[in-house]
N, C-alpha and C positions, 0 to 999 in steps of 0.2 A: 823403664828402668828396672833392673833386677833388685832383689832384696834377699838377705840371709836370714833364716829363721833362728831364733834363740834356742839353745839346747836346754835340756831340764836344769843343768846347773846354773845356766845364765838366767833363767826364769827365777830360780831360788835367789840368785844375787840381786835381782831386781826387787823382789819381795823384801829382802833384808834391808835395802836402801830405805824403805818406808817404815821399817820398825824402829821407832824412835826412842830416845832416852826415857827410862822409867816405865815402859810398857810391860804388861803381863800378857803373854802371848801363848796360845796353844798351837802347837805344830801337828797337824793331822797325819795320817797314815800316807806313806808314799812320798811324792815330790815335795810336799810342804816341809818334811823333816829336814831337807837339804838346806833350807834357809838358815838353820842354826849354825851352819859351818861358815857363814859369811857375815856374821855380825861382829864388828870390830871389838876386841876385847876390852877397850876403854869405854864402850857404851854399856851402861848399866841396863840390862833387860832380864826379866824373869821369864824363862821358857817353861811351859808346862806341858806334861804328857799325860794323857788320859789315864794311863795305868798306874799313876800315883807319884809322879816326880814334879817338883817345881824347883827351878834353878839348874836346868840342863846346860851344859857347855857343848862344844863341837864334838864331832865324832872322834874316838880315840885314834892314835897313831896305829898303824899297822904292827901287830905283834903285842899290843897293849890292851886288847879287847878284854872286857870282863862280861861274860854272857850272863851273869847274875844281875847285871846293870843294863837293862834295855829300855827302849822307848815302846810306844804303842805299836810301832811297825816291827818290833822284835829285833831291832838293830842296836848294837852296843852304843852307849853314850858315855859322856863324862858329866861330872858334877862340878859346878863352880862353888867357891867358898860361900857358905851360908845356905847351900841347897837343902831341901828336905824331901823325905820319902813319907808317903801317907797311904792310908788305907784306900782301896778303890772307892768306897762309899764317900770318904772325905773328898776325894778328887772330884767325884761327880757333884758333891755339894758346892765345891768351889766353882765348877763349870756352870751350874744352874743359878748361881746367886748374883751374877753380874759383876764378878771380880775380874773377868778376862776382858782386856781391852780389845783384843783381836783373836779370832780363831781363823787359821789358815787351813783350808780344806781342798781336796780334790773334787772333781765333779764330772758327771756324764753330760749334763745340760745345766744352763743357767738362763733364765728368761730375762728380757730386757729390763724388767722392773725389779729383778733381784730374787725371784723364786729359785730354789736350789733343788736339784735332783742328783744324788751322788751314791745311792746304795743299790739300785736295781735298774736293769734295762729289760727285765723279763727273762733274758737268757743268761745275762752276767749278773749274779746277785749274791750278796752274802745272806746268811739266815734272817737277818732283821736290820732295821735301820741303825740300831746301836747308838753309840755315843755321839755320833754326828748330829743327831737331832737336838740333844741337849746342848751342844756347842753352838749350833746355828741359832737356837732360841736364847741361850744364856749369854753369849758374847755381845759386847757393845757393837762390834763390827765383825762381819764375816768376809774374808777375802778368799778367793778361789785361784788355784793354779791348775791349768789344763792346756793341752793343745787346742788351738781355736777350731780345727777341723777334725772330723772323724776320718777314719782310713779310707772312706769312699768320698771324701771331699765335702761333707755336709757340715754346716756350722753347728757348733755346740752352744752358741748364744742364739737363742730362739725366741720367737714372739711369745710362746707358752710351752711349757715343759710337757712332753708327752710320756715321760717316765714318772714313777711314783715320787712324790716330793719328800724331801728332807726337811725343808723349811720354807716358809712363805715370806717374800719381800725381805730377806735377811742379807743378801749379798750386796756389798757396796762396791767392791772392786774385783776385777777379773785380770789375772796375770797370764798371759798366753805367749806362745812362741812368735806370734805376730806383733804383739804389743800389749799395752795395759789399757783396760777400759773400766769405766764406772757405770754402774746401774743406778737409774733414777726413775722417778715417776714419769719424767719426760722421755725416757728411753735410754739408749746406749750413748755414752759420751767417750771420746778418745782422751786418755791422759797422755800416752806416748805411743809411737809406732816404731817398728824396726826401721833402720835407715833404708830408703829407697821404696818403702811402701807408702802409697798415697792414701789420703782419706777416702778418695773416690773408690780405690781398689779395695780397701778394707771394708767399705759399705757393700761392695759387690760380693765379696766373700761371705760376709755375715748375712746378706739378704734382707737387711733391716735399715731403716735410716739411722745414720751414725753422725753425730755432731761433735764439735770441738769447742768447748767454752773459750778456748784461746787457740792460736795457731798450733797444730799438732806437733809436739816435740818428736825427736828421734832418739833411739837408744842404740 
C-alpha cells in the first residue's frame, strides 16, 4: 500500500495539535516556527522566541510585515494582546529556569532514548551550539520536527547519535513526514503514522525496533 508523506506545513499542523491550552512554548529556528500559524486563536498559548519575545502570534499577512519585529529565524511575526519584548539575557533566563513547557526544535539526529544532535554534522555547522542547548536543558519537554530520512535514505532516528550532542535524553516526541514518534528508555514508540504506512514498514525505514503502546493511529 502506498503512502503520502507530510509536507513541512502539515508537520507543523501536527505539532500545533499537541500544543494545549495554557502552554508556554518556544518555537525554534526553521520548521518549528510554522507551528505558530496553526494554533487556533481561541486557544490561549504563550509562544516564546529566543531573541526576546513572549506572546507571538501567527505570521503577518502579505504586505503587513514589520521587519523590526522578527523571531529567531529573522522572519516577521505578530504580537498577541499582552505580549512582551525583553532583553536577550532575560529571554535566556526564562529558557533556563524551567518556565517553558515545551521547546520545539529541528534536528540532524535523535537517538531512540532521546539524545539530540541539531547543530553540527561536521560539514554543516553553525559557529556554536547556541541557544538550542539551553532550550533542550531548560524546557520540561523537547519536541523535534524533521524529515525522517536523510537525502540518501538513512534514518535520522538512530541507536546513538554520531554528530555532536545538543542535549542528552531530552527529546520526548519526534514529528516527521512519516508520522509521530516518542522516545523512551524502552526505545522508539509510534504515536501515529501517515495513512498507508505500516508499523512494520516504519520499523524497516528506521532500522530499529519500533513499538506501539496502542494500535498505531493514522494522520
